[in-house]
C-alpha positions as semicolon CSV with decimal commas, in nm:
position;residue;x (nm);y (nm);z (nm)
1;X;0,017;-0,009;0,009
2;X;0,293;0,219;0,054
3;X;0,409;0,189;-0,252
4;X;0,107;0,301;-0,425
5;X;0,080;0,593;-0,240
6;X;0,442;0,685;-0,330
7;X;0,408;0,626;-0,689
8;X;0,089;0,840;-0,660
9;X;0,264;1,131;-0,503
10;X;0,534;1,108;-0,763
11;X;0,277;1,101;-1,038
12;X;0,113;1,404;-0,898
13;X;0,465;1,596;-0,835
14;X;0,562;1,528;-1,199
15;X;0,201;1,634;-1,307
16;X;0,230;1,965;-1,128
17;X;0,569;2,024;-1,263
18;X;0,445;1,975;-1,615
19;X;0,179;2,216;-1,596
20;X;0,480;2,469;-1,478
21;X;0,630;2,424;-1,797
22;X;0,327;2,451;-2,018
23;X;0,148;2,735;-1,832
24;X;0,274;2,998;-2,040
25;X;-0,015;3,266;-1,946
26;X;0,049;3,211;-1,598
27;X;0,235;3,448;-1,396
28;X;0,300;3,362;-1,004
29;X;-0,055;3,155;-0,965
30;X;-0,247;3,436;-1,152
31;X;-0,375;3,315;-1,521
32;X;-0,466;3,531;-1,752
33;X;-0,844;3,613;-1,727
34;X;-1,146;3,833;-1,775
35;X;-1,249;4,108;-1,618
36;X;-1,583;4,291;-1,628
37;X;-1,586;4,629;-1,630
38;X;-1,825;4,924;-1,477
39;X;-1,967;5,238;-1,551
40;X;-1,712;5,363;-1,297
41;X;-1,428;5,173;-1,461
42;X;-1,509;5,262;-1,794
43;X;-1,545;5,630;-1,709
44;X;-1,205;5,751;-1,815
45;X;-1,238;5,596;-2,154
46;X;-1,573;5,735;-2,213
47;X;-1,459;6,063;-2,135
48;X;-1,177;6,018;-2,415
49;X;-1,473;5,963;-2,648
50;X;-1,743;6,285;-2,693
51;X;-2,086;6,204;-2,688
52;X;-2,027;5,837;-2,608
53;X;-2,165;5,669;-2,255
54;X;-2,113;5,366;-2,060
55;X;-2,329;5,082;-2,210
56;X;-2,379;4,775;-1,988
57;X;-2,493;4,529;-2,251
58;X;-2,223;4,627;-2,486
59;X;-1,994;4,572;-2,191
60;X;-2,130;4,253;-2,150
61;X;-2,037;4,129;-2,534
62;X;-1,712;4,274;-2,459
63;X;-1,644;4,019;-2,180
64;X;-1,751;3,747;-2,401
65;X;-1,466;3,844;-2,603
66;X;-1,241;3,885;-2,319
67;X;-1,316;3,571;-2,209
68;X;-1,244;3,398;-2,503
69;X;-0,919;3,619;-2,570
70;X;-0,807;3,503;-2,231
71;X;-0,862;3,109;-2,370
72;X;-0,704;3,152;-2,685
73;X;-0,328;3,008;-2,733
74;X;-0,012;3,211;-2,805
75;X;0,338;3,188;-2,794
76;X;0,535;3,239;-2,461
77;X;0,739;3,507;-2,504
78;X;0,714;3,775;-2,226
79;X;0,753;4,120;-2,235
80;X;0,691;4,352;-1,951
81;X;0,654;4,681;-2,120
82;X;0,403;4,574;-2,397
83;X;0,160;4,804;-2,465
84;X;-0,069;4,545;-2,653
85;X;-0,204;4,190;-2,611
86;X;-0,179;3,990;-2,939
87;X;-0,397;3,669;-2,970
88;X;-0,436;3,428;-3,221
89;X;-0,764;3,214;-3,268
90;X;-0,930;3,014;-3,561
91;X;-1,220;3,146;-3,758
92;X;-1,379;2,973;-4,072
93;X;-1,413;3,157;-4,400
94;X;-1,762;3,261;-4,294
95;X;-1,637;3,405;-3,999
96;X;-1,354;3,625;-4,197
97;X;-1,604;3,746;-4,446
98;X;-1,896;3,846;-4,168
99;X;-1,573;4,051;-4,009
100;X;-1,494;4,180;-4,345
101;X;-1,832;4,296;-4,426
102;X;-1,861;4,460;-4,033
103;X;-2,086;4,211;-3,934
104;X;-1,926;4,157;-3,615
105;X;-2,188;3,940;-3,351
106;X;-2,233;3,689;-3,650
107;X;-1,873;3,605;-3,671
108;X;-1,788;3,638;-3,359
109;X;-2,082;3,372;-3,291
110;X;-1,956;3,157;-3,582
111;X;-1,615;3,172;-3,412
112;X;-1,797;3,040;-3,100
113;X;-1,725;3,373;-2,863
114;X;-1,948;3,392;-2,587
115;X;-2,120;3,049;-2,636
116;X;-1,939;2,871;-2,355
117;X;-2,042;3,088;-2,095
118;X;-2,377;3,114;-2,200
119;X;-2,409;3,430;-2,404
120;X;-2,404;3,498;-2,778
121;X;-2,330;3,820;-2,964
122;X;-2,696;3,923;-3,051
123;X;-2,755;4,171;-3,317
124;X;-2,481;4,359;-3,530
125;X;-2,489;4,642;-3,361
126;X;-2,138;4,744;-3,263
127;X;-1,793;4,789;-3,398
128;X;-1,478;4,636;-3,227
129;X;-1,213;4,950;-3,122
130;X;-0,928;4,694;-3,135
131;X;-0,771;4,566;-3,418
132;X;-0,839;4,258;-3,613
133;X;-0,618;4,097;-3,842
134;X;-0,806;3,860;-4,125
135;X;-0,508;3,792;-4,324
136;X;-0,250;3,595;-4,140
137;X;-0,009;3,500;-4,404
138;X;0,057;3,095;-4,380
139;X;-0,265;3,044;-4,158
140;X;-0,567;3,040;-4,350
141;X;-0,810;2,965;-4,086
142;X;-0,694;3,199;-3,839
143;X;-0,740;3,547;-3,755
144;X;-0,543;3,748;-3,454
145;X;-0,673;4,022;-3,208
146;X;-0,480;4,306;-3,082
147;X;-0,615;4,453;-2,768
148;X;-0,454;4,786;-2,626
149;X;-0,345;4,834;-2,301
150;X;-0,594;5,003;-2,065
151;X;-0,598;5,404;-2,055
152;X;-0,493;5,377;-2,420
153;X;-0,648;5,523;-2,734
154;X;-0,585;5,382;-3,035
155;X;-0,636;5,509;-3,373
156;X;-0,840;5,199;-3,403
157;X;-1,064;5,284;-3,140
158;X;-1,106;5,657;-3,238
159;X;-1,220;5,527;-3,624
160;X;-1,445;5,273;-3,478
161;X;-1,597;5,560;-3,206
162;X;-1,709;5,796;-3,531
163;X;-2,074;5,840;-3,481
164;X;-2,153;5,617;-3,168
165;X;-2,301;5,678;-2,871
166;X;-2,265;5,388;-2,648
167;X;-1,879;5,198;-2,546
168;X;-1,880;4,891;-2,371
169;X;-1,579;4,778;-2,233
170;X;-1,408;4,452;-2,055
171;X;-1,058;4,370;-1,989
172;X;-0,824;4,070;-2,014
173;X;-0,587;4,078;-1,738
174;X;-0,227;3,914;-1,823
175;X;0,074;3,959;-1,548
176;X;-0,142;4,215;-1,345
177;X;-0,154;4,445;-1,673
178;X;-0,529;4,502;-1,786
179;X;-0,583;4,529;-2,161
180;X;-0,914;4,677;-2,320
181;X;-1,163;4,516;-2,526
182;X;-1,369;4,800;-2,644
183;X;-1,687;4,779;-2,838
184;X;-1,872;5,120;-2,984
185;X;-2,244;5,098;-3,053
């Protein structure tokens, strides 16, 4: 019986060591994750765009995207001073076409964004304030999202905000740094 316990203990130690070497997105026990916003947490961002107010429904959609981004794979490169979070995810031709036609909710739904946590993207009534690259050279079925560091106002956000009155935001937190998933409607 003692030998079985020792064997089990060795297996568990080995498994724990393996997870340390494969958990690229973890930092001192804090894995990458999604974080919801509130009107107060989004206040500074809303003030950066004239006539734009916080919208809870858009923020929930932004959270679905943040949740998806936090769960996607990426290389293990680290840079403490990075101003953007780059994520690659799979997207079929239908999703890519919808992205190019600015049918973002339809595209994200077809990619499964929000489905795993009881949501969906609903109507195509928003535009992302983050960069989406649908033309990754050698990876036909992939797209990438580039999220700016929280507090940043990018050209992509400024363009997306034109003529919009609502803003939704959620965050991807990686190694203690927040990156914004911003949607305008």
